[in-house]
N, C-alpha and C positions, 0 to 999 in steps of 0.2 A: 588435749588442748581445749579448754574451755571457751565457749561462745560468748565472751564477755569483754566489753572494752577496758583496756589497762587505764586509761584516764578518766572517762565518765563513769563506768560501771554499769553502761547500758547492756542489758542481757535479752535472753527470749522472753517474748510475751506469747500469750495463749489467747485463742479466740475460736469463732466458728467459722467455718465454710457455709455458707448458705446458698443453697441451689434457688432455681426459679420458682419450685414448689415449696420453697421455704422449710428444707430438711436441712438440719443441721448436724455437722459433723465438727470434732475438734480439731484445731489446727494449732500450728506454731507460727509465729513472725518472728524470725531471725534478724539481727542487727547486721548492718553491712559493714562486716569487719574488713581491714585490709591492713597487710603487713607494709610498714613503711619505715624509714632511717629519718629522724628528725636532728637537726644538728643543735647544740647548746653554744650558746655565746660565751658562757661564763667559764664552761670547761674546756671548750674547742673539742669536744668529742661528738661522734654520731652514735645515737643510740636507736636500736630496732626496738619498735613498738607494733602491737597489733590494736589497732584503734580502729572505730566507727568511720564514717564518711564524715558524718557531724562532729565529730570531735576533731577531725581534721581542719574543717573550716573555721572551728573554734579557735583552735590552736594559732590559725593563719590570722583570724580577727583580733585576737589579743595581742599580737606581735612576736610570736616564736614560742617555744617550748618554755624557756625560762619564765616568761611571764605568764602563762597558761599555768604552771606549775605553781608559782608563788600565789596566784588565788584560788587555787583548786583546795578541797576539803580532803583532809588526809582518808576519812572514810571510805570515801568514793575510788581511791587509788588502790593499784594493785601493790603486791610486795615490790616488784620490779620498779614501778612507777616511784615508790615510797622513797626506795633506795638512790635513785636518780635525783629526786628532788632535794634529799639530803646533801647530796654531792654538789649540786648546784648552789644550794645556800650556803655551803662550806667554802666553795669557790669564790662565792660572791663576798662574804665577808673577810676573807683572806685578801682579796684585792683592794 
């Protein structure tokens, strides 16, 4: 399982541990990923996603999973999220 957010594409970053003596060693900054279940109003289904805490706040801010995916760029989304986005747009156009 990759350490990448399914909605925003946020992944590990690299940097340095810097000691008091200014010795530098390489390190990784990992995203804060959480397994969450998000409900879609258009399809009425619950989807399990692995997203970052920042993405979860963004989903709440935009008004839910449907609104977030409507504005999201396709190149940032995972294959699973793209499939969910297509299901939601299909359900919205049918309604």
